[in-house]
Phi, psi and omega in degrees: 000325180297317179294324177292326180291316178297318172307310187291327174299308186291335172294316181295315179295325179293318176298317185292317172299322178294318181290332181289313183296321175296327183273340187220074184287331178294316177297325174300313180302314179294315176297323180297311181292331177294313185298316176299317182300311180305317179295316176293327176293316178300317176301317178296320178297310183295324177296314177300315176300318183298316186282333180275344182259015178300133173295145176305146177285146190283166184290160186291148174295139177283154177313319185290344179275352181290323180287327175292325175297319178304321182282339191268338181305315185289331181280318185249064185291322178295313176310309177298326179292319187292314178298316176304313177298315182290332183274346185274001185294329179240102180302144176239126180231150176258141179269123179296137182289327184281359180286335186251128170277169188293331191260005185267357181082358182271141181276144173265113187236134166271118182295324193266131186269342177216169177287342178290323180291318179301315183286330177288326175294320180297321176292325176295319179295323177304308183296324176291329172296314177298314178304314178305319180293323178295312183286000000 
C-alpha cells in the first residue's frame, strides 16, 4: 500500500511540474540555461584546480640511469605508458638551423641544452609513437 502511495505522489508531483513548466516556459528556459552555465563554470573551476595542483616534474635522469630504465620498461609497461603520457603534455621540438636565413631576423636556437635532453626527447617521441600504435 505504501509503494502505491509513493507512486501516486510521484505522478502527482510530475503532473504539477509539467503544468508549471507549461504555464511558464520562460522561467523554465531561464533555469535550464542557468543550470547549464553553472555546470560549465564548475567544470572550468575544477579543471583549473586540477592543472594548478599538478605535482612538479621530476629531475632529468642521469646517464647511468638510462640502462636501468631500459630494463624496467619490460617489467613496468603500464608505469611507462603513464609516465610517457604525463611527460608528453608539453611537446619538445628542435628548430633546424638551415630553415632560417641570415637576413630574415630569426634567431638560430638549439632547443636542447645537452645531449641527454635530446636523447630523452627522442625516447619520449618513441614512447608516444608506441602509445599511438597501442590505441
